[in-house]
C-alpha positions in Angstrom: -29.4 222.8 -36.2 -32.4 225.2 -36.4 -31.9 228.7 -37.9 -33.0 231.6 -35.7 -35.1 234.3 -37.4 -35.9 237.5 -35.5 -38.7 239.8 -36.6 -38.4 243.3 -35.1 -40.2 246.5 -35.7 -42.8 249.0 -34.4 -46.3 248.1 -33.3 -48.9 247.4 -36.0 -46.5 247.2 -38.9 -47.5 243.6 -39.6 -44.8 241.3 -38.1 -47.2 238.8 -36.5 -49.5 238.8 -39.6 -46.5 237.9 -41.7 -45.7 235.0 -39.4 -49.4 233.8 -39.3 -49.9 233.9 -43.1 -46.5 232.7 -44.3 -45.7 230.0 -41.7 -49.1 229.1 -40.2 -51.2 229.3 -43.3 -53.8 231.7 -41.9 -56.1 233.4 -44.4 -54.6 236.8 -45.2 -58.0 238.3 -46.1 -59.2 237.5 -42.6 -56.2 239.1 -41.0 -56.7 242.3 -43.1 -60.3 242.5 -42.0 -59.7 241.4 -38.4 -56.3 242.6 -37.3 -54.5 240.6 -34.6 -54.1 241.6 -31.0 -50.6 243.2 -30.4 -47.8 240.8 -29.5 -46.6 241.0 -25.9 -43.0 240.4 -25.0 -41.0 238.0 -27.2 -42.7 234.9 -28.6 -40.9 232.0 -30.3 -42.3 229.4 -32.7 -40.8 226.4 -34.5 -41.5 225.9 -38.3 -40.0 224.1 -41.2 -39.3 225.4 -44.7 -38.6 222.6 -47.1 -35.8 220.8 -45.4 -34.9 223.7 -43.1 -35.9 223.9 -39.4 -36.6 227.4 -38.2 -37.1 229.1 -34.8 -38.9 232.4 -35.4 -38.9 235.1 -32.7 -41.6 237.7 -32.9 -41.1 240.8 -30.8 -43.5 243.3 -29.4 -43.6 246.6 -31.2 -44.8 248.5 -28.1 -41.7 247.3 -26.3 -39.2 248.1 -29.1 -37.7 251.1 -27.3 -37.1 249.0 -24.2 -35.7 246.1 -26.2 -33.1 248.4 -27.8 -32.1 249.6 -24.3 -32.4 246.5 -22.1 -29.4 244.2 -22.3 -31.2 241.1 -21.0 -34.0 241.5 -23.6 -31.4 242.0 -26.3 -29.6 238.8 -25.3 -32.9 236.9 -25.6 -33.8 238.4 -28.9 -30.5 238.8 -30.7 -28.3 236.1 -29.3 -27.4 233.5 -31.9 -29.8 235.0 -34.5 -29.1 233.9 -38.1 -31.4 236.5 -39.7 -32.7 239.8 -38.2 -35.6 241.3 -40.1 -36.6 244.9 -39.3 -40.2 245.4 -40.5 -41.5 248.9 -41.3 -44.6 249.8 -43.2 -45.5 252.2 -45.9 -47.8 254.5 -43.7 -45.1 254.8 -41.0 -42.4 255.5 -43.6 -44.5 258.2 -45.3 -45.0 260.0 -42.0 -41.9 259.2 -39.9 -39.0 258.3 -42.2 -36.5 260.0 -39.9 -37.6 257.9 -36.9 -37.4 254.7 -39.0 -33.9 255.7 -40.1 -32.8 256.3 -36.5 -34.2 252.9 -35.3 -32.4 251.1 -38.2 -29.2 252.7 -37.3 -29.6 251.9 -33.7 -30.2 248.2 -34.5 -27.2 248.3 -36.9 -25.0 249.7 -34.0 -26.3 247.1 -31.6 -25.4 244.3 -34.0 -22.0 245.7 -34.6 -21.3 246.5 -30.9 -22.2 242.9 -29.8 -20.4 241.2 -32.7 -23.6 239.6 -33.9 -23.0 237.8 -37.2 -26.6 237.6 -38.3 -27.8 238.9 -41.7 -29.7 242.2 -41.1 -32.5 242.7 -43.7 -35.4 245.1 -44.2 -39.0 244.4 -45.0 -40.9 247.4 -46.4 -44.4 246.1 -45.6 -47.9 246.9 -46.7 -47.0 247.8 -50.3 -50.7 247.2 -51.2 -51.2 250.7 -49.8 -48.9 252.3 -52.4 -50.4 253.7 -55.6 -50.4 250.9 -58.2 -48.5 252.9 -60.8 -45.8 253.8 -58.3 -45.8 250.2 -57.0 -44.8 249.0 -60.5 -41.6 251.1 -60.2 -40.3 249.8 -56.9 -36.7 250.3 -58.0 -37.2 254.0 -57.7 -38.7 253.6 -54.2 -35.8 251.3 -53.2 -33.3 253.9 -54.4 -35.1 256.6 -52.5 -35.2 254.5 -49.3 -31.5 253.6 -49.5 -30.6 257.2 -50.1 -32.6 258.4 -47.1 -31.3 255.7 -44.8 -27.7 256.3 -45.8 -26.5 253.2 -44.0 -22.7 252.4 -44.0 -23.6 249.1 -45.7 -26.6 248.9 -48.0 -29.1 246.4 -46.7 -31.2 244.1 -48.7 -34.7 245.6 -48.9 -37.7 243.4 -49.6 -41.1 244.8 -50.5 -43.9 242.8 -48.8 -47.6 242.5 -48.2 -50.2 240.0 -47.0 -52.7 241.3 -49.5 -53.9 238.2 -51.5 -52.7 239.8 -54.8 -49.2 240.7 -53.4 -48.5 238.1 -50.8 -46.4 236.3 -53.3 -43.7 239.0 -52.7 -43.5 238.0 -49.1 -43.2 234.2 -49.9 -40.5 235.0 -52.3 -38.6 237.2 -49.9 -38.4 234.4 -47.4 -37.5 231.9 -50.1 -34.6 234.0 -51.2 -33.4 234.5 -47.5 -33.6 230.8 -46.7 -32.0 229.7 -50.0 -28.6 230.5 -48.6 -29.1 228.1 -45.8 -30.1 225.2 -48.1 -27.1 223.7 -49.9 -29.2 222.2 -52.7 -31.1 225.4 -53.6 -27.9 227.4 -53.3 -26.2 225.0 -55.8 -29.1 225.2 -58.2 -29.0 229.0 -58.1 -25.4 228.9 -59.0 -26.2 226.6 -62.0 -29.1 228.8 -63.1 -27.1 232.0 -62.8 -24.2 230.6 -64.9 -26.5 229.5 -67.7 -28.9 232.4 -67.9 -26.2 235.1 -67.7 -25.2 234.3 -71.3 -28.7 235.2 -72.6 -29.6 238.9 -72.7 -32.8 240.2 -71.2 -33.7 236.9 -69.6 -34.6 235.7 -66.1 -35.1 232.3 -64.6 -37.0 231.0 -61.6 -37.4 227.7 -59.8 -40.7 227.3 -57.8 -41.5 224.9 -55.0 -44.5 222.6 -54.7 -46.3 225.2 -52.6 -45.8 227.7 -55.5 -43.2 230.0 -53.8 -40.0 231.0 -55.6 -37.0 229.2 -54.2 -34.4 230.3 -56.7 -34.2 233.4 -58.8 -31.4 234.4 -61.2 -29.4 237.5 -60.7 -30.8 240.4 -62.6 -28.6 241.4 -65.6 -30.1 243.6 -68.2 -33.6 242.4 -67.7 -36.2 245.2 -67.0 -36.2 245.3 -63.2 -39.6 247.1 -63.3 -41.2 243.9 -64.5 -40.0 241.7 -61.6 -43.0 242.4 -59.4 -45.4 241.6 -62.3 -43.5 238.4 -63.0 -43.9 237.1 -59.5 -47.7 237.5 -60.0 -47.5 235.7 -63.4 -45.5 232.9 -61.8 -48.2 232.4 -59.2 -50.8 232.3 -62.0 -48.7 229.8 -64.0 -48.0 227.6 -60.9 -51.7 227.4 -60.1 -52.8 226.6 -63.6 -51.8 222.9 -63.5 -54.9 221.9 -65.5 -53.5 223.6 -68.6 -51.0 221.2 -70.1 -49.4 223.9 -72.2 -48.1 225.6 -69.1 -46.1 222.6 -67.9 -44.7 221.4 -71.3 -41.6 222.7 -73.0 -43.5 225.0 -75.2 -42.9 228.7 -75.9 -45.8 230.8 -74.6 -46.3 234.6 -74.6 -47.6 236.8 -71.8 -48.6 240.4 -71.7 -46.8 242.2 -68.8 -48.6 245.4 -69.6 -45.7 247.4 -71.0 -44.1 244.4 -72.9 -44.9 241.1 -74.4 -42.6 238.4 -72.9 -41.8 234.9 -74.0 -41.9 232.2 -71.4 -41.0 228.5 -71.3 -41.7 226.1 -68.4 -40.2 222.8 -67.4 -41.3 220.5 -64.6 -38.6 219.7 -62.0 -40.3 217.4 -59.5 -38.5 214.4 -60.9 -35.3 215.9 -59.5 -36.8 216.8 -56.1 -40.4 216.3 -55.0 -40.2 219.7 -53.2 -39.7 221.4 -56.5 -42.3 222.3 -59.1 -41.3 224.3 -62.2 -38.4 225.9 -63.9 -39.7 229.1 -65.5 -37.7 231.2 -68.0 -38.9 234.6 -69.1 -37.3 236.6 -71.9 -37.8 240.0 -73.4 -36.5 238.5 -76.7 -38.7 236.2 -78.8 -36.0 233.7 -79.8 -37.5 230.2 -79.5 -34.1 228.7 -80.1 -32.5 230.5 -77.2 -35.3 229.5 -74.7 -35.1 225.9 -75.8 -31.3 226.0 -75.5 -31.5 227.4 -71.9 -33.8 224.5 -71.0 -31.6 221.9 -72.6 -28.4 223.3 -70.9 -30.1 223.5 -67.5 -31.4 219.9 -67.8 -27.9 218.7 -68.6 -26.5 220.5 -65.6 -29.3 219.4 -63.2 -28.8 215.8 -64.3 -25.1 216.1 -63.6 -25.7 217.6 -60.2 -28.3 215.0 -59.1 -26.3 212.0 -60.5 -23.4 213.1 -58.3 -25.6 213.0 -55.1 
């Protein structure tokens, strides 16, 4: 059964551009130079994400106030939604954070009042407009946003953009969201979490054949300020298929700017053709530990796939 995804937010925050770039493959550079015409009403489109079928509803930003007041429009938009994503952008937040806060609370109340069981998530969009030095410390911004919003339940906040250098963040946001609907990726995340948690200052990722992150370990004591940079590094690694050292079980070292990290990569498409790489990053330089992680994960993956 298809999963229903609802994109909601003010006019010009980038909802339709997200849809066009992530699900329809349009060139993000073109959309930045030539913005799309505003969406009118509520439009629905059918997409697939790996083995998942999606129905994505894109709502008009100009009509947001009416949508939040009109019961018929609410039924069309919110009824049977699996995921509701409120998109707000950096410029609007900088100038009208109180109004954004009020809208989020209103949507929260609407969901509660109508017993809607959908996940309610936030996309803080157009992070390319944030000063680069501040962008590298998104944890501080996230804490600030959560403090200002003061929601009864802290919502998951994703930092997104369609800028070519940052669009990976948006792919990864959707990958994490859809992971919970896909039994296989959910199981693999559980395996990855269980293995990596025993190794300090280490993170693991699984990428798909289209170079998006489909599984990411829970953050333990790894430096959270490096996560955004790692997503960019993963894209570079995934696109460098000509370099055999990047797809072999060999320890490599990368400069993240503030730290040198060790990285090891293992190809996973023999388990599932939709998968590409297992990538392990560590702030420690222990070759033995990285090799041990790969060995343990291969054993667990083999067990998992031999059962299927």
